[in-house]
C-alpha positions, 0 to 999 in steps of 0.5 A: 474539509479541504479537497483538491484534485491534481493531475499531471503528466508523469514523466516516469509512466508516460501518461496522465496521473490523477489524485485527490488531496484531503486536508492541509496539515498533519501526518501525510497519508499516501492511500493506495486503492484496491485492486483495479480501483481508482483514486476517487473510490475511497471517497465514493465508498465513504472511507474519507468521511470516516477520516473527516474529523481527523482531517479537519483537526489537522491530524492527517492529510490524505493523498488518494493516489491512482493505480495502474493495476490494469497496465501492470500486475493485472494486465494479462495481455502482456508477459509477466516480465513486462507486468513487473516492470510496469509495476516497478515504474509505478513504484518509482512514480510514487517515490519520485513524483508523489512524495515530492509532491506531498512535501510541496504541499505539507512540510510535515515529515511524518509519512504513512503508506496505507491501502486495502486489498491490493492497495495494502500490498502496494503500501506494505511492499513500498514501505519495506523497500523504502523504509527511510521514506515512511514512518508507518504503514497500514495494510488492510486485507492485503496479500503479500505473496501475489505469485501464489494461487489463493482461493479466487486470487490467482498467481499474478505472474502465471508461474514466471519468476525472475529477480524483479518479481523476487524483490516485490514479494514481501514474504519472500525477500523479507524472509531472506533479508539479513542486512542488519543496517537495512533491518534497522531502518525497517525496525523504525516503521510502525507496521499495522496489518489488519485482515479478516479471520475468514479472508483467504489472505489471512495466512499471507498476513500471519506469515509476514507478521511472523517473518517480521517478528523473527527479524526483531521487527515489531508489527501488529496483526489484528484479525477481525471477525468475518471476511473483512475484505469489504469497504464496510470493514475498511471504514472501521479499520481506518478509523482505528489504524490511521 
């Protein structure tokens, strides 16, 4: 399996950003790490090993991107207004820098967004907001209303709310989306949600799945036994859904 390390100074984020690429051909997967995790964690947790056969056979090429959660959504040292603005810049880094980079290495047009935990939020949120850029999205153990308090997960904006936050809460903006042209773009996505039965994020997944179905958007929700919010479960999930 070909493995390459890449690093460049992001003009959008004004910092060095790193990523790992596994494979050379096939559908491209932008793999977002869990909350506060790094671009190398999926490799260290042996998720990439699970995908090795698919990668070696040329079915998929995986781009493990880094996160800036500690500078954005989980940065308690800056006001919520600044947290969401930093998150939006990260999103633009993916759209304007990472996606063109994937295209420079692999001209296969099929692009998948995937992630676990907060990485699932990143993947689902960006795919729903930029459906023309993606063909499939896989969210595992995700939470799609990050402005709510849920078990040991707190409101990432401390009760603050503005338009920028609104447009980054899938369970809110999707419910209020009525533009049929935009909905038609989302309907072309293959949307997969997977979550554990005992995961505090279960209701968030059920809510998003119902909202999508109410909009005539096909999505598949898979509920696993147990909590499901650990790498041992994610290894099984990606083997099935990616």
